[in-house]
N, C-alpha and C positions, 0 to 999 in steps of 0.2 A: 504493500498500500504505500508505502513513504520510505525514504532512505535517508531523512536529512539528519544529520551529524548532529550530537548534541555531546557535552561535555569537556574536557579539556582536552591534553596531548592524545596520541593514538591508543597508546597504552593504557589511559586511564579509562578512554571509550571502551575499548576492548574488555577489560576488567569488569564495568558496569554491565558490558552485555552478557558476558560470562556468569555474573552474577545472578542476572535475570533467568537465564537457564537453568543453572542450579536450583533458584528456589522452585521453580516450577517441577524440576526434575525429584527433589527431596520431598515436595507434596503428593507427584502422583505415585513415588516410591511408598509412601505411608498411607495409600488411601484418603488422604483429607482433601476434599474436594472443593471446601471452603477455601482452605490454605492456596489450594490450586487456582480457585478462581481470584485471589489476592495476589498470588505472582503475577496471573497474566495482566490484572487493573494496573500494575504498577510497572509491568516490563513490557507492554504490548508493541510498541514499535521496535523496540529493541530483540525482541522474540520474532518479529516478521522480518525485519532488514537484516539482521546478522545471524540467526540460527533458523532460517526457514522450515530447511529439512529436518534440523534435529527437532524443532517444534513439531512439527508434523508427526513425527514416530512418537514421539512423548504423549500428544494428544489422542493417538490412537489406540493409547492401550485404558484410556477411560472406556469404563462400559456405557453402552449406550444408554441405559434407563439413568446414568450419572447425567451424560449430556443433555439428557430432556429436561432435568429441573436445575442445570447450572448453563444459562443459554450465552455466556461470556466466554466458556469452553469450547462450545460448538459451534459460535460463530467465529473465533479464531481460526478453528480446525477446518470450517468450510473456506475461509480466506485462503489458508495455505495449500488447501488442493485446490483453489481456481487456477493458482498459479501455475499447475501442471496443467497444458493445455488437452491431453486427452483424459482427464478427470473431471472436467468441470461438471459433468451431470451429478457426480458423488458431492461435490464441492455444495450445488445448489440444493441438495437434500439437508447437509449440514446447516445452509441459511435457514431452510424451510423449519427445521426441528429449532434452530436457536431463535428465530422471530415467534413461534408457536408458543414456546417456554416463557420468552420476556412477556407477552400478553397473555399467559394463562393467571388464572386467580389466585393460583399461590404463590407468583411471584409478583404478586402487586405490592409486597414491602422492599420490590428491589429498591438498591438505593440508587440517589439520583446520578452517579459517577456512573456505575452500571449500565443504568439505563442511556445516558449520554452516549457511553461508548456502542453498547448493542444498536442503538437507533443510528449510529455514523458510521458502523459498519455494516449495517441492512442497506443504509442508500449506497455505500461503495459497492457492496456486492452486485447490486440491481446493475450499477453502471458498468461493473466488470463485467457481467455476464450479456451486455450488448441492449440493456433494458433500462435507459436512462430516464426516461419520463416515468418511471415509477420508483423511483430513488426521492421524489420531490416530497411524499409525503413523510416517509422516515427521516428525510434530511430537514425540513422544516420544524419536525419534532424534535431532533438532536439541537437544533439552534436555538428552541425554545428552553429546552432542559439545560442546556451548557448555559444560557443568559441567567436562567434562574437558581444556579447553583450559589450555595452559601461560600463566604470567606473559607471555613473549614475545607469544604468539600475542594474549591478549587487549588487551596494548598496541598490537597492529596492528589489533585490531579494533575502530576508536574506538565504532561504532555499538551495541556489546553490549548495553545497555540495550535499544534499539529491537528487536532483533533477537528478545530474549527477549519483547517485548513481543506481535510479530508472532505469534510460537509460540503465547502463551496465548490470544490471540484466536483463532486456529483450534482450540485445545483447549476454549475457552469453548461456542463453535459446534457443536462436535461434543460437547456435554452432559458432559465431564469437568471439572467445575467446579471439585472441589477441586485437580485437577493444573494446571488452570489457573491458580488463585489461587496455589498454590506458586512457578509460572514467574514470575508478574508481582510475585511477592515478590522475588524472585531479581533480576529485572531492576530492581527499585527499589532492592536492595543492592549492585549494580553502577553505580549512578548517582552522577555527581559532586556534591559538595554545595555545588559553585559556580555561580552562576548564568552563564547559565542551561543546564540541568542537561539530556540529552536523554532521561532518563527518567520525563517526566510520564505517558505514556502508560499505564506500570505502575501509578503512583498512583492514575490516574483509574478505570481499570478496577476495582480492588482497592476505591473509594471505593463506586462504583456497583454493584457486586455485592453488597457489604453492605448497601448501602440497599435493593435490590430485594428482599433474603432476608430483610431485616427487623430486621439485627443494627444497631441504630442507634450504639450507644456505636462499635464500630469504624468503623463509616461515619463518625462524626462526627470520629474521631480523622485517619483520612486525608483529609476534609475539610477541616481545620485546619490541615495540612501543605499541601494544597494551596493553600488561600491564602498561607500566609506562608513556604514553601521557596524554592528557586532556580529559581524556574519564571517563565514570562513571561504577561501577559493574552492573548497569541496563543494561547500554548498552552493555556489555559481556555477560549477559546473556539473553537476549531477542531475538527477530526474527532478528534484525538488527547484532546481535552478532553470529549467528549461523556459519557463515563460520569460523570464530575466534576460537571457540570450538573446531570445526571440524581440523582446523589446529592445534590447542593443541593435541588432540586425536592422530593424525597421526604422529606427532614428538615424542610422547611416546611410539606407536605402532611401530615406526622403530627402537626404543631401545629396541622391545618385552616387554613392560609394560604395560601388558593388564589394571593392577589395576589404573595407574595413569590417562589414557585413560576413562575409565569408570566415574573416579570422574570427568573429564571435560567434557563428555557427560551429565552426572547426572546434571551438572551446568544449562543445556538449557534449557528455562521457555518457551514452547511450546504445542500446541496441534496437535499431529501427525496427526489428521484427517484432517487438514487445511493446515498447512505448505507447502509454494509451494517448499522449498528444500528437501523434505520428502526421496527422491531417496538418494540424498549425506547422508543424516544422517543414511537412511537405510543401505547402504553400509560402511559406518566405524561403525554402531554399531557390523553388521555382521564380520566385520572384527576383531574387539576386542574380542568378541566372541572366535572366530577362534584361535588367539593368546593365548587366555585363555584356550585352548584345549578343546572346547565345539561346537563344528562345528554342531551337532544336535540342539542345542540352536538357534543357528545363522541362520540356515536354517529354523526354526519355527519362527523366528522373521522377515523374508524375506517373508515366505506365509502369517505371519500377516498383514504386511504391504501391502501387492498386495491386499489381502481381503479387508483391511480399505478403499483403496483409489480404488477400483473397478474399472470403467472405466479408470481412469489415469494408472493405472499398465498395461492396454492394448496397450496401446501406444507403438511404435515403441521403442522410446528412452528409456521408461521406461523398456521393455522387455531385451533390449539388456543393459543397466545398472546393472540389477538386474537378468539377466540370467548369466551374467558373474559371479557376486558372489556367486550364487547358484551352477554354476560349481564347482568352489573353492570350496565351501563346500563339495559337494559329492566326490572330489576327497579325501579330508581329510577325510570322511567316509568310504574310501576304495571303492568306487562306480563309476571307471573311467568309466562304460557302459552307467551310467547315467549322468556322465558331459558330454560327447560325445553327447548324444541326445540332452540336455541343449542347449549345444553351436551352435550345427546345427538348432535347433530350433528357438531359441530367440535373438541372437546375428547378429549383421548386417556387411555386409561386410566391412574390413577396418582392419588396424593393429591389434586393441583391437582381432578381430575374429580370425586372423591369428596367434596370441601369445597365444590365450586360446586354440585353436587347437593343438599347439605345446604342450601344458602343457601337455594335454590329450595321444598326441602320447609318450611325454617322460614317464610318467604314465603306458604305455601300452608297454614299451619298442620297441617305432617303432622309432627308431633314425632317418632312412631318411625319413621320412614323418614328423618328429619333424624340421629336418635341410629343408625341402623345404617349408614348412608355414614360417619358420623363414626367408629366405630369400623373400620370398613375404611380409610378415611384412615391413621390411627395405627399399624398393623399395619408400615410400613416406616420408616426415618428422613425427619424432617421439618427444613424448615427452620425457622428461628424465626421467619417470617412466618405461614408453615403452620402451625405450632404453637399462635400466638396466634389466628388467625381460628378453627381446628378449635376452640380452646377455648372461645372465645366465642362461636360458634354451640353448643356442648354445653351451654355454661351458661343462654343464652338458652331452650334446648328444655326442661331440666329444671326452669327455675324457673317454667315455665306449669303441672306437675305437681306432685304433692302433695311437699313437702320429705322429703327422705332426705338419709343420711349422706353418699352419692355424691355430694347436688348440693352440699353445704358443701364437700366435698374437690375439685370442679370448678372451683368459683370461687376457691377458694384458691390452687389452682395459676394459675388465668387472671391472678391478682394476681399472682402471682410473675413470671410470664413478660412482664406488662404493664411491671412494675418493672424487671426486667432489661434487655429489650431495649428500653424507652423506646416501644414502640409505642403507637399511640392509635386508628388508621385500624381496627382489628379490631372496636372498640366503635362506630364512626360507622356501621359497615357493617352494623349491626342496626337491623331496625325501629324504629319510635318506641318503642310499648310496650314490647320488649323491652330496649332501652338503660335505659328508666327502672328497669327490676325488675334489669337486672345492675349497675347503678350503686349501688343501694340494696343487692345481695349484697356488692359488695366492700366498699362502707363499715362494714357488718356485721361482715365477717371484717377488718376493720384494713387494707385495702388503697382506703381512700377518697380516697389523696393520687393517685393515678393516674388519678382522672377530674375531680381540682380543679387540674389545673395546665395546662389547655389548655381553650378554650372549647368543650367538647363538644357535639356533634348530632349526630342520626339523620341519613343521607343517604339512606337508603330510607322510603317510604312504608309506612306499615299495610296489609297486601292487603286488598281486601274478598271474602271468600269466596264472597258469594251472586254475583258476577258473575264467578267462576273457572268454566272449562270443565272438566267430569269428563274422564276419559279415554274413557267412552263417549262423548260429545258430543262430542269431538274427531275420533274416528271415524267417525262421522256427518259431520260438516263435511268430513273427507278424503273420502269418498266422494260430497258434495255437490259437489264440485270435477269429479268426473267425470259425474256425471248429475245431473239433476231429476228423474227417477223414483222417487219413494218405494217402488215394488215392488223398482227394482234395488237400492237401496240395503240394503233389509230383505234381499234374497236376498244380498247381499254380506255381509252383518254375522249373516247368519244369525237373524234376529228377526224379528218380526212387522210388518207395515206400520203396526200401530196404535202399537206401542212408536216406531218412525221418528217418526211424527207428532208424539208427544209430545215427544220428543227435539230436533226440529227448531223446535218452539215455542220450548222452553228455551234452545236455540241461539240464535234472532234474538232472544231477548229479553234474553237477556245480552250481545250485541252491539250491542244498539239498533238493529236493522233489522227490515225486515217480508219481503224477499224473497232469492232466492237470490243474485242478482247483487251486491246490496249487502252479503250475508254474507261473500262470496267476496273482494268489494274488502276491508273489515274485516280480514279474517283475514290475507291479506297483507300489508296495511299493518302488522299488529300482528307478523308472522312467526309466526303461527299456524300456517301451513302452509308448509311449506318441502322443496322436492327433495330427499331424502336422498340422499347419494352410496352 
């Protein structure tokens, strides 16, 4: 669950970790299940992070009948099994045992500390088995229990900041972002101010979320505390520091400094096959490669992550987040058709989908369609990053048309957003011609400084409309996948054979081929034809 380092020197930490395991072993050897529960309560994180396998083997010795009445022991055993990929069904069984036990009348007098640990672990369990939505209830209950602990209980619960952090991560992956950030803030507030403090995971998550959402001043403030506060280099590098490193990388990328971003990403010590933050890591790594002018490598990296994480990559959340980044890389490669297919296939309804569609429309020169998508995007609350990207795209589309008072207002709004949030990537993600117009317009309304404080450049090429397939040509190409018969294609599309022949000639010309087999090969390479779920 957590590998945050607590304690002084490495030898002192090793001694404390060993003491936690010895206390559990002595209690189990004696058949004293209350003492075993006490050992788990005080050594929860050490037992999991430093002695996971040994802890599991010890807990397996406990009779099932005792696990049913000692929920903390059952929950820890479930978490230990959850780390074994082929035994997650067994882990789930222990989770269910623990939850039922904790909620049974005979455990009504369960201590607040035990109840907080069980609720926190229950939320983590749902998250780890891929059911984050089910974590909201126990996570909310865990926060309420933690908030209501007496001073004596808080003193007994030495790992309070780390428990807040685990609950916050469960809320974050359940999509309850604001509630998660409030929980992380509570965990950070409960952290000791002397080194090494156990609350770094809360600080790291806050820094990373602020950076991902585009609120760079807040991200910068948290990053500065992460650099100078009571934390260790190990905390900054391992799992708990992942979002801190992502925040550092994003701050560098907003300066279009891909080299500095890569250095921070390289500092992370984790296994991409197992880390639960893999989607955020994959997105920022791909963005760093894009800023470095290597969208092809970025796309390959995203596909490698998707292949590595197999079933997880097919979840709606993963497809949505990775799909938006894949579409962006396709635009950078000059394939707006492919970007459009990916957006429609993989992204879910909401502001991000509208903004992604608008970006494709801008690339294709469809100004009206882009503006329509952007109007839909701003109907609900937006993050700072969504606001900046939507405003930049709207300004780009309007500046292609005859000037109006609306145009000036949008440009002024964009300048104010960029100045307040310190974002610059929203400009760099405009096609080159549009970037020049937007920069000039910002200068004209008094916001020229936001374009001069970084080496601003466009990361996207200007589209070549004459080489883009129309909707009708894409339909013909889709039918061409099924049959080479002009008559069958004409019948399927309810058009004449001569119309199909004309459109096929246009498709072949635009794809640079002269036969069906090559057309299909190019279409698949460019993701123009993808089987939709």
